[in-house]
C-alpha positions as CSV (number, residue, x, y, z in Angstrom):
1,M,-22.6,-9.6,-30.7
2,G,-20.1,-7.0,-29.6
3,F,-19.6,-3.6,-30.9
4,K,-15.8,-3.7,-32.9
5,R,-14.4,-0.2,-33.1
6,P,-13.5,0.7,-36.8
7,A,-9.9,1.3,-37.6
8,L,-9.0,4.9,-39.0
9,P,-8.2,3.3,-42.5
10,E,-11.8,1.4,-42.4
11,L,-13.1,5.0,-41.6
12,I,-11.3,6.7,-44.2
13,G,-12.7,4.0,-46.6
14,R,-15.9,4.4,-45.7
15,I,-16.9,7.9,-45.9
16,D,-14.7,8.2,-49.5
17,N,-17.2,6.0,-50.8
18,D,-19.9,7.9,-49.3
19,L,-19.1,11.1,-50.7
20,V,-18.0,9.6,-54.2
21,S,-21.5,7.9,-54.3
22,R,-23.2,11.1,-54.0
23,L,-21.0,12.9,-56.4
24,P,-22.1,13.0,-60.4
25,G,-19.5,12.4,-63.1
26,A,-16.4,10.6,-63.8
27,Q,-14.0,12.9,-62.1
28,A,-15.4,12.3,-58.4
29,E,-13.6,9.0,-58.6
30,L,-10.1,10.4,-59.7
31,A,-7.2,9.0,-57.9
32,S,-6.3,12.8,-56.7
33,R,-9.7,14.4,-55.6
34,L,-10.7,16.4,-52.9
35,T,-13.3,13.8,-51.6
36,R,-10.2,11.7,-50.5
37,I,-9.0,14.8,-48.3
38,L,-12.4,15.6,-47.0
39,A,-12.6,11.5,-45.8
40,T,-9.3,11.8,-44.3
41,G,-10.3,14.8,-42.0
42,E,-13.6,13.5,-41.0
43,A,-12.4,10.0,-40.4
44,G,-9.7,11.5,-38.0
45,V,-12.4,13.1,-36.0
46,A,-14.7,10.1,-36.1
47,H,-11.8,8.2,-34.7
48,G,-11.4,10.1,-32.1
49,L,-15.1,10.2,-30.9
50,Y,-14.8,6.5,-30.7
51,G,-11.8,6.7,-28.6
52,Y,-13.1,8.8,-26.2
53,L,-16.3,6.6,-25.9
54,Q,-14.2,3.8,-25.5
55,W,-12.1,5.5,-22.6
56,L,-15.5,6.7,-21.2
57,E,-16.9,2.9,-21.0
58,K,-13.3,1.9,-18.9
59,Q,-14.2,4.8,-16.5
60,L,-17.5,3.3,-15.6
61,F,-16.0,0.4,-13.7
62,P,-13.2,0.4,-10.8
63,E,-11.2,-2.2,-12.3
64,T,-10.5,-0.4,-15.4
65,C,-10.8,3.5,-14.6
66,D,-8.1,5.6,-14.3
67,D,-6.2,6.1,-11.3
68,D,-7.5,9.6,-11.1
69,L,-11.1,8.9,-11.3
70,L,-10.9,6.1,-9.0
71,H,-12.7,8.5,-6.1
72,L,-15.6,8.2,-8.0
73,H,-16.2,4.4,-7.4
74,S,-15.1,5.2,-3.4
75,V,-18.1,5.5,-1.8
76,G,-17.7,3.9,1.8
77,V,-14.1,3.2,1.3
78,P,-12.1,6.5,1.4
79,R,-8.3,6.5,0.4
80,R,-6.0,5.8,3.3
81,Q,-4.2,9.2,3.9
82,D,-0.7,9.6,4.9
83,S,-0.1,9.5,8.7
84,T,2.7,11.4,10.7
85,A,5.0,9.9,12.4
86,T,5.5,10.4,16.4
87,G,7.6,9.4,19.1
88,P,9.8,10.3,22.7
89,L,12.8,12.6,22.3
90,I,15.2,12.8,24.9
91,F,16.6,16.6,26.0
92,T,19.2,17.1,28.5
93,G,20.6,20.4,29.9
94,T,20.2,22.4,33.0
95,T,17.7,21.7,35.6
96,G,14.6,23.7,35.4
97,A,14.9,24.7,31.8
98,V,12.0,24.8,29.7
99,I,11.1,23.5,26.3
100,D,8.1,25.1,24.7
101,A,5.5,23.3,22.4
102,G,6.5,24.0,18.9
103,T,10.1,23.8,19.5
104,L,11.7,22.6,16.2
105,V,14.4,19.5,16.0
106,Q,15.7,18.3,12.6
107,V,17.6,15.5,11.5
108,D,18.7,14.7,7.9
109,G,16.6,17.6,6.5
110,Q,13.3,16.4,8.3
111,E,12.0,18.3,10.7
112,Y,9.8,17.6,13.7
113,R,8.1,19.8,16.4
114,T,7.5,19.3,20.4
115,V,4.0,18.6,20.6
116,Q,3.8,19.8,24.7
117,D,5.4,21.8,27.0
118,V,8.1,20.2,29.4
119,T,10.5,21.3,32.0
120,L,14.0,19.4,32.7
121,V,14.1,17.5,35.7
122,A,17.3,16.1,37.0
123,G,18.9,17.4,33.6
124,T,16.5,15.4,31.3
125,A,13.1,15.4,29.9
126,T,11.5,13.3,27.6
127,V,8.9,14.9,25.0
128,E,6.5,13.6,22.4
129,I,7.5,15.3,18.9
130,E,5.9,14.8,15.5
131,A,7.0,15.1,12.3
132,L,6.2,18.0,10.3
133,T,6.1,16.0,6.9
134,P,3.5,13.0,6.9
135,G,4.6,10.0,5.5
136,S,6.9,7.0,6.5
137,A,10.4,9.1,5.7
138,G,9.4,10.7,9.0
139,S,9.9,7.1,11.0
140,R,13.3,7.2,13.0
141,P,14.6,4.2,15.3
142,A,15.7,4.4,19.0
143,G,19.1,6.3,19.3
144,V,19.0,8.8,16.3
145,Q,20.5,12.1,17.4
146,M,18.5,15.1,16.4
147,T,19.5,18.8,16.7
148,L,17.6,21.9,17.8
149,V,16.8,24.2,14.8
150,S,17.0,27.1,17.3
151,P,19.1,27.1,20.4
152,V,16.8,27.1,24.0
153,V,18.5,28.4,26.6
154,G,19.5,25.7,29.3
155,V,19.1,23.0,26.7
156,N,21.7,20.8,24.8
157,A,21.7,21.2,21.1
158,T,21.6,17.7,20.6
159,A,18.7,15.1,21.4
160,T,18.2,11.3,21.2
161,V,15.0,9.3,20.1
162,G,13.5,7.3,22.8
163,A,13.5,3.6,23.4
164,A,9.8,3.6,21.6
165,G,11.3,5.3,18.5
166,I,9.4,7.7,15.9
167,T,6.9,5.5,14.8
168,G,3.5,5.4,13.3
169,G,4.3,7.5,9.8
170,A,2.6,5.7,6.8
171,D,2.4,7.3,2.9
172,I,-0.9,7.9,1.2
173,E,-2.4,4.5,0.1
174,K,-1.3,3.1,-3.1
175,F,-3.9,3.1,-6.1
176,D,-3.7,-0.5,-6.7
177,S,-4.7,-1.3,-2.9
178,W,-7.3,1.2,-2.9
179,R,-8.7,-0.4,-6.0
180,D,-8.8,-3.8,-4.6
181,R,-10.8,-2.6,-1.5
182,I,-13.5,-1.1,-3.6
183,M,-13.4,-4.3,-5.5
184,R,-14.0,-6.1,-2.1
185,R,-16.8,-3.6,-1.1
186,R,-18.7,-3.8,-4.1
187,A,-18.6,-7.8,-3.6
188,R,-19.9,-7.8,-0.2
189,I,-21.8,-5.1,1.2
190,P,-20.6,-4.3,5.1
191,R,-23.7,-5.3,7.9
192,G,-22.7,-3.5,10.8
193,G,-20.3,-6.1,12.1
194,A,-21.1,-8.9,10.2
195,E,-18.1,-11.5,8.8
196,G,-15.7,-9.3,6.9
197,D,-16.4,-6.0,8.3
198,W,-14.1,-6.1,11.1
199,A,-11.0,-6.2,8.6
200,E,-12.3,-4.0,6.3
201,W,-12.7,-1.7,8.8
202,A,-9.1,-2.1,9.9
203,L,-7.9,-1.6,6.6
204,Q,-9.3,1.8,6.5
205,V,-7.1,3.1,9.1
206,P,-3.8,4.9,7.8
207,G,-0.9,2.6,7.9
208,V,-2.8,-0.5,8.0
209,T,-2.1,-2.7,4.9
210,R,-3.3,-6.2,5.7
211,A,-5.7,-7.4,8.3
212,W,-7.9,-10.7,9.3
213,E,-10.2,-11.0,11.9
214,D,-10.9,-14.1,14.2
215,P,-14.7,-14.4,15.5
216,L,-14.5,-15.8,19.0
217,G,-10.8,-15.6,18.9
218,M,-10.9,-15.0,22.7
219,G,-14.0,-17.0,23.7
220,P,-17.7,-16.2,23.1
221,G,-18.6,-12.6,22.9
222,T,-15.0,-11.7,21.2
223,I,-13.4,-10.7,17.9
224,V,-9.6,-10.6,17.5
225,I,-8.4,-8.6,14.6
226,R,-4.5,-8.9,13.4
227,I,-3.1,-6.4,11.4
228,M,0.1,-5.9,9.6
229,A,1.9,-2.1,8.3
230,D,4.1,-3.6,5.5
231,D,4.7,0.1,4.1
232,A,5.9,1.3,7.4
233,A,9.4,2.5,7.5
234,D,10.4,0.8,11.0
235,G,9.3,-2.5,9.7
236,P,5.8,-4.5,8.9
237,M,4.8,-5.4,12.5
238,P,2.5,-2.5,13.8
239,S,3.4,-0.3,16.5
240,L,1.3,-0.1,19.8
241,Q,-0.1,3.6,18.3
242,L,-1.5,1.7,15.2
243,L,-3.1,-0.6,17.3
244,Q,-4.7,1.7,19.3
245,E,-5.9,3.9,16.4
246,V,-7.4,0.7,15.0
247,F,-9.3,-0.1,18.1
248,D,-10.4,3.4,18.5
249,Y,-11.6,3.6,14.9
250,I,-13.5,0.5,14.8
251,A,-15.4,1.6,18.1
252,T,-16.8,4.3,16.1
253,Q,-18.2,1.9,13.4
254,R,-19.4,-0.8,15.0
255,N,-22.9,-1.0,16.0
256,V,-22.7,-4.8,17.7
257,T,-21.5,-5.6,21.5
258,A,-18.3,-7.5,21.6
259,H,-14.9,-7.1,23.1
260,V,-12.6,-6.5,20.2
261,Y,-9.0,-7.2,20.7
262,V,-6.5,-6.0,18.0
263,I,-3.2,-7.2,18.6
264,P,-0.4,-8.3,16.0
265,P,0.1,-12.0,14.5
266,V,3.1,-13.7,15.9
267,P,5.8,-13.5,13.1
268,A,7.1,-16.7,11.7
269,P,10.1,-16.1,9.4
270,F,10.0,-18.0,6.0
271,V,13.5,-18.7,5.2
272,P,14.0,-21.2,2.2
273,Q,16.9,-22.9,1.4
274,L,17.6,-23.7,-2.5
275,R,20.2,-23.0,-5.3
276,V,19.5,-21.5,-8.5
277,T,20.7,-21.7,-12.1
278,P,22.4,-19.5,-13.3
279,D,23.8,-18.6,-9.5
280,N,24.0,-14.7,-10.2
281,T,23.1,-11.6,-8.5
282,G,20.0,-10.7,-11.0
283,T,18.6,-14.0,-10.6
284,R,18.9,-14.2,-7.1
285,T,17.2,-11.0,-6.7
286,A,14.2,-12.2,-9.1
287,V,13.5,-15.4,-6.9
288,E,13.8,-13.4,-3.6
289,Q,11.3,-10.7,-5.1
290,A,8.9,-13.7,-6.1
291,L,9.0,-15.5,-2.8
292,Q,8.4,-12.4,-0.8
293,D,5.5,-11.6,-3.0
294,L,3.8,-14.9,-2.6
295,V,4.5,-14.6,1.4
296,L,2.6,-11.1,1.3
297,R,-0.1,-12.3,-0.9
298,A,-0.6,-16.2,0.4
299,G,0.4,-15.4,4.0
300,K,-2.0,-15.3,6.5
301,P,-2.5,-16.1,10.2
302,G,-2.7,-19.8,11.2
303,G,-2.6,-20.4,7.1
304,T,-0.4,-22.6,5.1
305,L,2.4,-21.9,2.3
306,T,1.7,-24.7,0.1
307,I,5.0,-26.5,-1.6
308,S,3.2,-26.0,-5.2
309,S,3.3,-22.1,-4.8
310,I,6.6,-22.0,-3.6
311,R,7.8,-24.2,-6.3
312,T,6.2,-21.9,-9.0
313,A,7.0,-18.9,-7.5
314,I,10.7,-20.0,-7.7
315,G,10.4,-21.6,-11.2
316,T,8.6,-18.8,-12.9
317,A,11.5,-16.1,-11.5
318,A,12.9,-14.1,-14.1
319,G,16.2,-15.8,-15.5
320,V,15.8,-19.1,-13.5
321,T,16.5,-22.5,-15.8
322,D,16.8,-24.7,-13.0
323,Y,16.7,-24.7,-9.0
324,E,17.3,-27.2,-6.1
325,L,15.0,-26.5,-3.2
326,E,16.3,-28.0,0.0
327,W,13.7,-26.6,2.7
328,P,10.9,-26.4,2.4
329,T,10.1,-30.0,1.1
330,A,6.4,-29.7,1.8
331,N,3.7,-27.5,2.6
332,V,4.3,-24.8,5.5
333,T,1.9,-25.0,8.1
334,H,1.3,-22.0,10.5
335,A,-0.1,-22.3,14.2
336,H,-3.2,-20.3,15.0
337,G,-2.3,-16.6,14.9
338,H,1.1,-17.3,13.2
339,L,2.1,-15.2,10.2
340,P,4.8,-16.1,7.8
341,I,7.3,-13.0,7.5
342,W,10.0,-12.8,5.0
343,G,13.3,-13.6,6.3
344,G,15.6,-13.7,3.2
345,A,16.5,-16.7,1.2
346,E,19.4,-19.0,2.6
347,W,21.8,-19.8,-0.7
348,L,23.4,-23.2,-0.5
349,A,26.6,-23.6,-2.5
């Protein structure tokens, strides 16, 4: 039989009755008596101790512990730290002008620095830069204009982000994601390269939010790992930099011989066609959020989005009283290596 934590009034009554039973004379049972005051104070202390013990019990398990104590259960599952965005920046100016490593540029209050010395040739030079502040806020698309924080002789004050963009910036892992990985680790102990190890290794790299492994995906002796970066500012598809980081990290973890391929899945946009009642901005937003969550949770390369789960997501969205789903009308099956990506809903008149 499980233990039931006594309520505060129950504790007060217990202690008061105990005190009265030990005092002689009729005055001990008066309506206004000192024992009642003493019982209330002592019960408050006991109630607080019961609460502390209840809190301690929750901290024993990763699924119930507080976020700030989750690290106590994370042996072998480190939290993904934030990463710094990097990429090419194109400077123009006088041929022969030198840009030193550590030169600062800025845009929208975010500062970046060059990571190498470079000399302008034919009036231009491309140099690698990195954000001073880690996180997804440092990512920038191609074509963004940046300005020098301090003038450099012979170099124009404005520079342009190269075609590859400033990518690779990722925020520190959210507690819910970290907790899920810890629970998976407790359910399945790594075995140095067995099924499940490869995806878990990939998920330990900052910026990776989802990963799938495909044993023998490129033939005998191979393992294919597909990853996604859903929290990246420049979109969910992983950058070349992140793919290389995952490959390099796995090389330090595995102890089996295999040809490893780290690649992105082939995106397959999921664009449902539907009507909802009532048809307003709030209802549409709720439906889109529910469907997007479904794609993130249930989507996997070569997998199937079932029509029942799609209908459930729409029907249980906040505010929906009725709906008509024109497409899909059946399960949505994806080819090998193809992953459903949320492409937005198409709202029908």
